[in-house]
C-alpha positions as CSV (number, residue, x, y, z in Angstrom):
1,X,0.0,0.0,0.0
2,X,1.3,3.5,-0.9
3,X,0.6,6.3,1.5
4,X,1.7,9.9,1.0
5,X,2.1,12.6,3.6
6,X,4.2,15.6,3.9
7,X,6.8,13.8,5.9
8,X,7.5,10.7,3.9
9,X,6.3,8.2,1.3
10,X,5.9,4.9,3.1
11,X,4.6,1.4,2.7
12,X,3.1,-0.5,5.6
13,X,2.5,-4.2,6.2
14,X,-0.9,-5.1,7.4
15,X,-3.7,-7.5,6.6
16,X,-4.9,-5.3,3.8
17,X,-1.6,-4.9,2.0
18,X,-1.6,-6.3,-1.5
19,X,1.0,-9.1,-1.8
20,X,2.8,-8.7,1.5
21,X,0.2,-10.7,3.6
22,X,1.1,-13.7,1.4
23,X,4.5,-13.7,2.8
24,X,4.3,-16.3,5.7
25,X,6.0,-15.6,8.0
26,X,6.3,-11.9,7.7
27,X,9.9,-10.8,6.6
28,X,12.2,-10.4,9.5
29,X,15.8,-9.8,10.6
30,X,17.8,-11.4,13.4
31,X,21.4,-11.9,14.6
32,X,24.2,-9.3,14.5
33,X,23.8,-8.5,18.1
34,X,20.1,-7.7,17.9
35,X,19.3,-10.4,20.5
36,X,15.8,-11.0,19.3
37,X,13.9,-11.2,16.0
38,X,12.4,-8.1,14.5
39,X,9.6,-8.2,11.9
40,X,9.2,-5.8,8.9
41,X,6.5,-3.2,9.7
42,X,7.0,-0.6,7.0
43,X,9.6,1.1,4.9
44,X,9.8,4.7,3.7
45,X,12.1,7.1,1.8
46,X,13.7,10.4,2.7
47,X,14.8,12.8,-0.1
48,X,15.7,16.3,-1.2
49,X,15.5,18.1,-4.5
50,X,19.3,18.7,-4.5
51,X,21.6,15.8,-5.4
52,X,24.1,16.4,-2.6
53,X,21.3,16.3,0.1
54,X,18.5,14.0,0.9
55,X,19.8,11.4,3.3
56,X,19.4,11.8,7.0
57,X,22.5,10.0,7.9
58,X,25.9,10.9,6.5
59,X,29.2,9.0,5.8
60,X,32.2,11.1,6.5
61,X,29.9,14.2,6.2
62,X,28.6,13.0,2.9
63,X,24.9,13.1,2.2
64,X,23.2,10.8,-0.4
65,X,20.3,11.8,-2.7
66,X,17.9,9.2,-1.1
67,X,17.8,7.2,2.0
68,X,15.3,4.4,2.7
69,X,14.4,3.1,6.1
70,X,13.1,-0.4,6.7
71,X,11.4,-0.3,10.0
72,X,11.1,-3.6,12.0
73,X,9.0,-4.3,15.2
74,X,10.5,-6.3,18.0
75,X,8.9,-9.8,18.1
76,X,5.6,-10.0,19.8
77,X,5.4,-6.1,20.0
78,X,2.8,-3.8,18.7
79,X,4.0,-0.5,17.4
80,X,2.7,1.2,20.5
81,X,4.7,-1.2,22.6
82,X,7.8,-0.5,20.6
83,X,7.5,3.2,21.0
84,X,7.8,2.9,24.8
85,X,10.5,0.2,24.9
86,X,14.2,0.5,24.5
87,X,15.2,-1.4,21.4
88,X,11.6,-1.7,20.5
89,X,12.4,-1.0,16.8
90,X,15.2,-2.0,14.5
91,X,15.7,0.2,11.5
92,X,17.9,-0.7,8.5
93,X,19.0,2.4,6.5
94,X,20.1,2.1,2.9
95,X,21.6,4.9,0.9
96,X,20.9,5.4,-2.9
97,X,23.8,6.9,-5.0
98,X,24.0,7.7,-8.7
99,X,25.0,4.7,-10.9
100,X,26.1,6.8,-13.9
101,X,24.6,4.2,-16.2
102,X,21.3,3.9,-18.1
103,X,18.7,1.3,-17.2
104,X,15.9,0.6,-19.6
105,X,14.1,-1.9,-17.3
106,X,11.1,-1.2,-15.1
107,X,12.2,-3.5,-12.3
108,X,13.9,-0.9,-10.2
109,X,11.8,-0.1,-7.1
110,X,11.7,3.6,-8.1
111,X,10.0,2.6,-11.4
112,X,7.2,0.9,-9.5
113,X,6.6,4.1,-7.5
114,X,6.9,6.3,-10.6
115,X,4.3,4.2,-12.4
116,X,1.9,4.2,-9.5
117,X,-0.7,6.9,-8.5
118,X,0.4,9.2,-5.8
119,X,-3.0,8.9,-4.1
120,X,-2.9,7.6,-0.5
121,X,-4.2,4.1,-0.2
122,X,-3.0,3.0,-3.7
123,X,-1.6,-0.5,-4.0
124,X,1.9,-0.9,-5.3
125,X,3.9,-4.1,-5.9
126,X,7.5,-3.7,-4.7
127,X,9.9,-6.1,-3.1
128,X,11.8,-5.0,0.0
129,X,14.8,-7.1,-1.1
130,X,15.1,-4.8,-4.2
131,X,16.0,-1.9,-1.9
132,X,19.1,-3.6,-0.6
133,X,22.4,-3.4,-2.3
134,X,24.3,-6.5,-3.5
135,X,27.2,-5.9,-1.2
136,X,25.9,-5.8,2.4
137,X,28.7,-7.1,4.6
138,X,29.9,-3.7,6.0
139,X,27.5,-1.7,8.2
140,X,27.3,0.6,11.2
141,X,25.3,0.2,14.3
142,X,24.1,2.5,17.0
143,X,21.3,3.0,19.4
144,X,19.3,6.1,18.7
145,X,15.8,7.6,18.0
146,X,13.2,7.8,15.3
147,X,13.8,10.7,13.0
148,X,10.1,11.8,12.9
149,X,8.1,13.3,15.7
150,X,8.2,12.5,18.6
151,X,11.7,11.1,18.0
152,X,11.4,8.4,20.6
153,X,14.8,6.9,21.7
154,X,13.8,3.3,20.9
155,X,15.7,2.4,17.8
156,X,18.6,0.0,17.0
157,X,20.0,1.5,13.9
158,X,21.9,-0.5,11.2
159,X,23.2,1.6,8.3
160,X,24.6,-0.2,5.3
161,X,27.8,1.3,4.1
162,X,27.4,0.2,0.5
163,X,24.7,2.3,-1.3
164,X,22.1,1.0,-3.7
165,X,22.2,2.5,-7.2
166,X,19.9,4.7,-9.2
167,X,20.5,6.5,-12.5
168,X,19.9,10.2,-12.9
169,X,16.7,9.9,-15.1
170,X,15.1,7.4,-12.8
171,X,15.8,9.6,-9.7
172,X,14.5,12.7,-11.6
173,X,11.3,10.8,-12.5
174,X,10.9,9.7,-8.9
175,X,11.2,13.2,-7.6
176,X,8.8,14.6,-10.2
177,X,6.3,12.0,-9.2
178,X,6.5,13.1,-5.6
179,X,6.6,16.8,-6.1
180,X,3.6,18.8,-5.0
181,X,3.0,21.9,-7.2
182,X,6.3,21.3,-8.9
183,X,8.2,21.6,-5.6
184,X,9.9,18.8,-3.7
185,X,10.4,19.5,0.0
186,X,13.1,17.9,2.1
187,X,11.2,15.4,4.2
188,X,14.0,14.4,6.6
189,X,15.5,15.4,9.9
190,X,18.8,17.3,9.8
191,X,21.8,15.2,10.9
192,X,22.1,15.4,14.7
193,X,25.1,15.5,17.0
194,X,26.3,12.2,18.2
195,X,25.8,13.2,21.9
196,X,28.3,10.7,23.1
197,X,26.7,7.8,21.3
198,X,29.0,4.9,20.3
199,X,28.9,3.9,16.7
200,X,30.2,0.4,15.9
201,X,31.3,-0.8,12.5
202,X,31.0,-4.4,11.1
203,X,34.0,-4.8,8.8
204,X,33.9,-7.0,5.7
205,X,34.8,-10.7,5.9
206,X,35.1,-13.4,3.3
207,X,31.8,-15.0,2.6
208,X,31.3,-18.8,2.0
209,X,28.0,-20.1,0.6
210,X,26.1,-23.0,2.0
211,X,22.6,-24.2,1.9
212,X,21.8,-24.8,5.6
213,X,22.5,-23.5,9.1
214,X,21.2,-20.6,11.2
215,X,23.2,-18.1,9.2
216,X,21.3,-18.6,5.9
217,X,18.9,-15.9,4.9
218,X,15.6,-17.6,3.9
219,X,12.3,-16.2,2.6
220,X,11.2,-15.0,6.1
221,X,14.3,-12.8,6.4
222,X,13.9,-11.1,3.1
223,X,17.2,-9.2,2.9
224,X,19.5,-9.4,5.8
225,X,21.1,-11.8,8.1
226,X,23.0,-9.3,10.3
227,X,26.4,-10.6,11.3
228,X,27.8,-9.6,14.7
229,X,29.8,-6.4,14.8
230,X,33.6,-6.7,14.5
231,X,34.3,-7.2,18.1
232,X,31.8,-10.1,18.6
233,X,32.4,-13.9,18.5
234,X,31.0,-15.2,15.2
235,X,31.0,-14.1,11.6
236,X,28.3,-14.2,8.9
237,X,28.5,-17.3,6.8
238,X,26.1,-16.8,3.9
239,X,23.6,-14.6,2.3
240,X,20.6,-15.6,0.1
241,X,17.6,-14.0,-1.4
242,X,14.5,-16.0,-2.2
């Protein structure tokens, strides 16, 4: 389901969502120091009309044109429960950068959005897995807050270092589709001070592929099996999309 408001474009899993309710069980993430399983609740985008802005997070002070947040609820929690519980939410953040290449296909997630209506409540077919870059074995982790009001301090953040790619024309079409009266507002929160937060980095490790074991990503964990951060005791063994 596509919903539009002045803050963000977002997609929410519920019993009424076309396609997502057929995913049994609901897509989830686990491992990587999370401690418990988290289930996908919704994902949304943050943007700016300027190419050098848009993302809420930065890497070495660098902004990206687009940042997508995949928001997950802690197992057995409602959204209300999560908003009042430390680590009630786990959000995976993915940057989008320019690819510099053309792409004539309509399988890119931005194409599905561009080809949809911008009316709230419209159905749209899009795979969360398509939002995740091919290389996803380096990421950052910190405990923080939501970036929309009331900015509750209940989020375990995981930020993928490798951006996904989008070419210039596709991004321009995406922006034009979202613009109101030919004007596209920045819909994010300005990057905030760290305030003594610790940011951990998971460094790249060689990946071996195997077809079984608790480190295999299956259909229920649509995109990520998060390895432990670099100081922990085990490494990621495999990735798989279904």
